ZAPA-282116 format. One line per field, with one value per residue: x, y, z of N, C-alpha, C in turn; chain; residue in one letter; residue number from 0. Coordinates in Angstrom, 2 decimals, decimal comma, padded with zeros to 5 digits. Example, Ala and Ser with C-alpha at 12.3 -4.5 7.8 and 13.67 -1.06 7.14 Angstrom:
<pts>
n.X 013,19:012,85
n.Y -005,69:-002,25
n.Z 007,80:007,08
ca.X 012,30:013,67
ca.Y -004,50:-001,06
ca.Z 007,80:007,14
c.X 013,20:012,90
c.Y -003,30:000,03
c.Z 007,80:007,87
unit A:A
code A:S
pos 0:1
</pts>
This chain:
<pts>
n.X 000,84:000,48:001,36:000,04:002,01:004,10:003,07:002,86:005,54:006,52:005,70:007,41:010,23:012,65:015,97:017,40:016,88:016,22:017,55:017,21:019,92:019,42:017,07:016,41:015,88:013,46:010,03:008,32:010,04:011,43:009,44:009,26:011,83:011,73:009,75:010,57:013,34:016,71:016,52:013,96:013,89:015,80:014,38:012,14:013,50:014,22:011,84:011,27:013,20:012,27:009,79:010,65:011,70:009,72:007,03:004,66:005,17:004,09:003,02:001,47:-000,68:-002,76:-003,24:-002,16:000,04:001,19:001,92:003,78:005,76:006,56:007,40:009,68:011,24:011,83:013,20:011,92:010,93:010,62:012,64:011,67:009,57:006,98:006,52:005,56:002,97:003,41:005,39:003,90:002,07:003,78:004,87:002,45:001,86:004,04:003,79:001,28:002,03:003,67:001,77:000,13:001,77:002,36:004,26:003,89:001,04:-002,22:-003,34:-005,97:-006,47:-005,74:-003,05:000,10:001,81:004,20:004,08:006,32:007,82:006,30:006,32:009,05:009,03:007,42:009,08:011,30:009,62:009,18:011,71:012,42:010,40:011,06:013,55:013,02:012,13:014,37:017,42:018,55:017,03:018,59:020,17:018,90:020,84:021,31:022,21:024,57:023,71:024,76
n.Y -001,19:002,18:005,08:008,38:010,16:009,06:009,25:012,10:012,90:011,62:013,30:015,33:016,79:014,76:014,06:012,38:009,34:005,82:004,10:001,67:-000,13:-001,61:-000,53:000,07:-002,25:-002,89:-003,68:-001,46:000,61:-000,13:000,13:002,85:003,58:002,47:004,13:006,78:006,95:007,55:010,14:010,49:008,69:009,85:012,27:011,18:010,33:012,68:013,81:012,21:013,04:015,66:015,13:013,85:015,96:017,63:018,81:016,58:015,03:015,06:016,59:019,58:019,58:021,09:023,53:025,39:026,77:025,28:022,91:024,06:024,91:022,42:021,32:022,92:022,16:019,52:019,58:019,93:022,27:024,50:026,97:029,26:032,25:031,65:029,03:027,98:026,67:024,44:023,26:022,72:020,85:018,74:018,07:017,21:015,01:013,32:012,94:011,70:009,22:008,29:007,81:005,96:003,79:003,17:004,32:006,66:008,16:009,55:011,62:012,15:014,78:016,70:016,40:014,73:011,79:009,41:005,93:004,66:006,72:007,58:005,20:005,39:007,80:007,07:005,23:006,95:008,60:006,75:006,33:008,83:009,25:007,41:008,13:010,45:009,58:009,24:007,81:004,54:003,26:003,71:001,07:-000,62:-000,49:-002,46:-002,61:-005,00:-007,60:-008,64
n.Z -000,02:-000,84:000,96:001,67:002,24:000,86:-001,73:-001,95:-001,74:-004,02:-006,04:-006,24:-008,23:-009,88:-009,61:-011,01:-012,94:-013,39:-016,18:-018,42:-019,93:-022,11:-023,24:-025,88:-027,09:-026,29:-027,41:-027,78:-028,03:-030,10:-032,19:-032,08:-032,96:-035,43:-036,73:-036,33:-036,13:-034,74:-033,98:-033,13:-031,06:-029,26:-028,78:-027,41:-025,03:-024,25:-023,50:-021,30:-019,60:-019,06:-017,99:-015,65:-014,25:-013,58:-011,47:-010,49:-012,67:-015,21:-018,37:-019,73:-022,47:-023,95:-025,15:-028,20:-027,61:-025,59:-026,94:-028,66:-026,96:-025,98:-028,39:-028,81:-026,59:-027,12:-029,44:-031,87:-032,95:-035,62:-037,21:-038,65:-038,79:-039,61:-039,11:-036,86:-036,56:-038,10:-036,58:-034,36:-035,28:-036,03:-033,63:-032,33:-033,79:-033,36:-030,51:-030,52:-031,80:-029,77:-027,82:-029,11:-029,34:-026,73:-025,08:-023,84:-021,96:-021,61:-018,90:-018,35:-017,69:-019,56:-019,90:-020,55:-019,73:-018,43:-017,77:-016,94:-015,85:-013,74:-012,23:-011,47:-009,98:-007,85:-006,64:-005,79:-004,20:-002,12:-001,07:-000,26:001,74:003,49:004,17:005,51:007,82:009,37:010,58:011,61:014,64:017,79:019,54:022,45:025,21:027,71:031,11:032,19:034,36:037,54
ca.X 000,01:001,29:000,87:-000,12:003,34:004,93:002,44:003,24:007,01:006,72:005,27:008,53:011,06:013,59:017,38:017,92:016,00:016,91:017,30:017,83:020,90:018,80:015,75:016,29:015,45:011,96:009,25:007,73:011,05:011,75:008,42:009,65:012,97:011,27:009,06:011,24:014,81:017,42:016,09:012,69:014,29:016,31:013,25:011,44:014,17:014,21:010,51:011,45:013,98:011,41:008,84:011,37:012,12:008,56:006,22:003,60:005,72:003,27:003,16:000,20:-000,81:-004,02:-003,19:-001,18:001,33:001,68:002,52:004,96:006,77:007,02:008,19:010,93:012,01:012,34:014,01:011,02:010,49:011,34:013,20:010,97:008,44:005,72:006,64:005,03:001,86:004,03:006,01:002,91:001,51:004,79:004,89:001,26:001,96:005,03:003,22:000,27:002,70:004,17:000,54:-000,32:002,64:002,34:005,41:003,16:-000,36:-002,89:-003,84:-007,37:-006,57:-005,07:-001,56:000,68:002,71:004,76:003,91:007,66:008,28:005,37:006,89:010,31:008,61:006,99:010,31:011,89:008,81:009,27:012,97:012,34:009,63:011,79:014,67:012,44:011,90:015,63:018,23:018,20:016,92:019,59:019,86:018,82:021,83:020,94:023,41:024,73:023,36:025,71
ca.Y 000,01:003,55:006,09:009,72:010,74:008,53:009,91:013,55:012,96:011,23:014,42:016,20:016,49:013,63:014,57:011,28:008,14:004,63:003,99:000,35:000,07:-002,29:-000,06:000,21:-003,53:-003,00:-003,59:-000,13:001,52:-000,65:000,79:004,28:003,72:002,22:005,21:008,03:006,85:007,87:011,46:010,31:007,99:010,94:013,16:010,48:010,26:014,17:014,03:011,54:013,88:016,79:014,60:013,51:017,22:018,50:018,37:015,68:014,26:015,17:017,84:020,03:019,54:021,43:024,73:025,38:027,28:024,05:022,15:024,75:024,78:021,04:021,12:023,58:021,43:018,27:019,88:019,79:023,51:025,00:028,30:030,35:032,83:031,12:027,57:027,64:025,74:023,18:022,69:022,22:019,57:017,66:017,64:016,43:013,63:012,54:012,51:010,65:008,09:007,73:007,38:004,74:002,56:002,90:004,87:007,74:008,05:010,76:011,46:012,58:016,14:017,45:016,23:013,54:011,20:008,04:005,07:004,41:007,80:007,51:004,15:005,80:008,71:006,28:004,64:008,03:009,00:005,83:006,53:010,23:009,22:006,57:009,00:011,57:008,99:009,25:006,58:003,36:003,62:003,15:-000,22:-000,38:-001,16:-002,81:-002,96:-006,44:-008,08:-009,32
ca.Z 000,02:-000,94:001,81:001,22:002,37:-000,29:-002,96:-001,92:-002,02:-005,38:-006,91:-006,39:-009,30:-009,63:-010,09:-012,02:-013,06:-013,93:-017,67:-018,70:-020,93:-023,33:-023,50:-027,28:-027,48:-025,93:-028,62:-028,05:-028,49:-031,55:-033,01:-032,20:-033,75:-036,88:-037,34:-036,22:-036,06:-033,58:-033,56:-032,30:-029,82:-028,54:-028,40:-026,39:-023,77:-023,65:-022,79:-020,04:-018,73:-018,72:-016,98:-014,28:-013,67:-013,42:-010,35:-010,88:-013,74:-016,34:-019,13:-020,33:-024,01:-024,31:-026,06:-029,22:-026,91:-024,84:-027,99:-029,16:-025,87:-025,97:-029,58:-028,56:-025,57:-027,71:-030,61:-032,99:-033,38:-036,79:-036,98:-039,31:-037,96:-039,94:-039,00:-035,54:-036,73:-038,58:-035,35:-033,41:-035,90:-035,98:-032,27:-032,00:-034,56:-032,55:-029,30:-030,85:-032,08:-028,49:-027,04:-029,71:-029,10:-025,34:-024,38:-023,15:-021,90:-021,03:-017,48:-018,27:-017,29:-020,56:-019,65:-020,85:-018,72:-018,70:-016,63:-016,35:-015,02:-012,54:-011,34:-010,95:-009,04:-006,64:-005,93:-005,08:-003,08:-000,91:-000,57:000,47:002,88:004,41:004,58:006,37:009,18:010,03:010,58:012,51:016,02:018,61:020,25:023,88:025,89:029,13:031,99:032,53:035,66:038,26
c.X 000,93:000,63:000,70:001,21:004,11:004,40:002,88:004,74:007,33:006,42:006,50:009,54:012,23:014,89:017,86:016,79:016,70:016,56:018,03:018,75:020,42:017,53:015,49:015,67:014,01:011,09:008,73:008,77:011,51:010,72:008,79:010,82:012,66:010,68:009,72:012,73:015,37:016,94:014,78:012,98:014,96:015,26:012,44:012,21:014,32:012,89:010,55:012,12:013,06:010,44:009,38:011,59:010,92:007,81:005,07:004,05:004,73:003,27:001,83:000,37:-002,15:-004,04:-002,12:000,18:001,97:002,52:003,81:006,01:007,32:007,90:009,59:011,73:012,53:012,96:013,15:010,49:011,27:011,64:012,40:009,91:007,13:005,63:006,10:003,87:002,35:004,69:004,98:002,27:002,43:004,93:003,69:001,37:002,94:004,49:002,07:000,84:003,13:003,01:000,11:000,52:002,78:003,46:004,91:001,70:-001,01:-003,44:-005,27:-007,59:-005,81:-003,55:-001,17:001,71:003,28:004,53:005,25:008,15:007,53:005,91:008,20:009,96:008,21:008,24:011,04:011,07:008,94:010,66:013,01:011,53:010,34:012,94:014,24:012,17:013,25:016,32:017,79:018,07:018,18:019,24:019,82:019,97:021,46:022,26:023,45:024,30:024,48:025,36
c.Y 001,24:004,55:007,42:010,37:010,33:009,26:011,34:013,75:012,54:012,24:015,35:015,89:015,44:014,23:013,58:010,17:006,99:004,50:002,67:000,50:-000,75:-001,86:000,00:-001,08:-003,84:-002,84:-002,26:000,79:001,07:000,02:002,21:004,47:003,47:003,38:006,59:008,12:007,33:009,33:011,38:009,67:008,95:011,92:012,47:010,61:011,65:014,39:013,32:012,37:015,11:016,27:014,33:014,92:018,15:017,88:017,62:014,78:014,08:016,51:018,26:020,06:019,84:022,58:024,54:025,89:026,09:023,23:022,76:024,71:023,40:020,81:021,74:022,72:020,14:018,35:019,74:021,26:024,07:026,44:029,47:030,89:032,22:029,56:027,20:026,54:024,39:022,50:022,01:020,79:018,41:017,16:016,81:015,06:012,79:012,10:011,50:009,36:007,47:007,09:006,05:003,60:002,26:003,46:006,03:007,50:009,35:010,56:011,84:014,07:017,20:017,35:014,91:013,08:009,98:007,17:004,64:005,45:007,84:006,43:004,71:006,91:008,06:005,70:005,73:008,56:008,10:006,16:007,87:010,07:008,40:007,37:010,13:010,98:008,96:007,86:005,47:003,86:003,01:001,98:000,14:-001,12:-001,40:-003,08:-004,37:-006,68:-008,82:-010,57
c.Z 000,05:-000,03:001,07:001,26:001,13:-001,65:-003,06:-002,36:-003,43:-006,40:-007,21:-007,59:-008,85:-010,24:-011,17:-012,02:-013,73:-015,42:-018,03:-020,00:-022,22:-023,62:-025,06:-027,82:-027,17:-027,22:-028,90:-028,49:-029,85:-032,52:-033,18:-033,17:-035,21:-037,47:-037,28:-036,09:-034,76:-033,06:-032,75:-031,08:-028,85:-027,98:-027,32:-024,97:-023,30:-022,98:-021,46:-019,05:-018,19:-017,72:-015,66:-013,52:-013,37:-012,10:-010,98:-012,08:-015,02:-017,06:-019,73:-021,81:-024,31:-025,30:-027,12:-028,52:-026,21:-025,79:-028,56:-028,23:-025,86:-027,19:-029,41:-027,63:-026,16:-029,07:-031,97:-033,56:-034,60:-036,51:-037,55:-038,51:-038,27:-039,79:-037,68:-035,63:-037,25:-037,50:-034,52:-034,02:-035,84:-034,63:-031,87:-032,68:-033,81:-031,24:-029,55:-031,17:-030,62:-027,69:-027,72:-029,51:-027,51:-024,50:-023,46:-022,90:-021,47:-019,61:-017,26:-017,89:-018,25:-020,42:-020,23:-019,77:-019,23:-017,49:-016,06:-015,44:-013,64:-011,63:-010,75:-009,79:-007,69:-005,86:-005,21:-004,02:-001,91:-000,36:000,26:001,74:003,92:005,03:005,68:007,80:009,98:009,95:011,47:013,92:016,80:019,37:021,80:024,54:027,39:029,94:032,28:034,03:036,28:038,92
unit A:A:A:A:A:A:A:A:A:A:A:A:A:A:A:A:A:A:A:A:A:A:A:A:A:A:A:A:A:A:A:A:A:A:A:A:A:A:A:A:A:A:A:A:A:A:A:A:A:A:A:A:A:A:A:A:A:A:A:A:A:A:A:A:A:A:A:A:A:A:A:A:A:A:A:A:A:A:A:A:A:A:A:A:A:A:A:A:A:A:A:A:A:A:A:A:A:A:A:A:A:A:A:A:A:A:A:A:A:A:A:A:A:A:A:A:A:A:A:A:A:A:A:A:A:A:A:A:A:A:A:A:A:A:A:A:A:A:A:A:A:A:A:A:A:A
code X:X:X:X:X:X:X:X:X:X:X:X:X:X:X:X:X:X:X:X:X:X:X:X:X:X:X:X:X:X:X:X:X:X:X:X:X:X:X:X:X:X:X:X:X:X:X:X:X:X:X:X:X:X:X:X:X:X:X:X:X:X:X:X:X:X:X:X:X:X:X:X:X:X:X:X:X:X:X:X:X:X:X:X:X:X:X:X:X:X:X:X:X:X:X:X:X:X:X:X:X:X:X:X:X:X:X:X:X:X:X:X:X:X:X:X:X:X:X:X:X:X:X:X:X:X:X:X:X:X:X:X:X:X:X:X:X:X:X:X:X:X:X:X:X:X
pos 0:1:2:3:4:5:6:7:8:9:10:11:12:13:14:15:16:17:18:19:20:21:22:23:24:25:26:27:28:29:30:31:32:33:34:35:36:37:38:39:40:41:42:43:44:45:46:47:48:49:50:51:52:53:54:55:56:57:58:59:60:61:62:63:64:65:66:67:68:69:70:71:72:73:74:75:76:77:78:79:80:81:82:83:84:85:86:87:88:89:90:91:92:93:94:95:96:97:98:99:100:101:102:103:104:105:106:107:108:109:110:111:112:113:114:115:116:117:118:119:120:121:122:123:124:125:126:127:128:129:130:131:132:133:134:135:136:137:138:139:140:141:142:143:144:145
</pts>
C-alpha cells in the first residue's frame, strides 16, 4: 500500500531516473525507432527527462502554446516565423505516435505522462519518505546483571 506521504513525495522533481541499458530492444522503443529513427528516440528520452524534472511528472498539452513549448523542448520547433503551426503539428503527430505505441499516456486532465516515470517517481517518493523518518533507532543497551 502506498501512503499519502509517499505519494506526496513522489510528486517532487527527480534529479535522475533509472534507464535500462537495453531499452532500445523493448518492442515499444523498436516501433519508435522504426517510425522516427534515432532523432525520435532521443526526443522520447528528452521527454522522459522533462517529465522527471517536473512536479507531478506530467506535461500540459491542451493549447497550441503548450504544444509549441514542448516542440521547442524536444528539438522539433522549426526556426521560421511562420513555422509555428507546422512545429505544433509535427509535435502532435510525434506525441500521438508515443501514445499509440504505449510509451506515453494521457492522465485525463489534458496532460501526458509516462507510466515508467510514474513508477520511478513512486520509488523516489518511497526513498524520500523513508529518509524523512531518520536513521536506524539506537539499540537499547541494558546494563549487565551481576
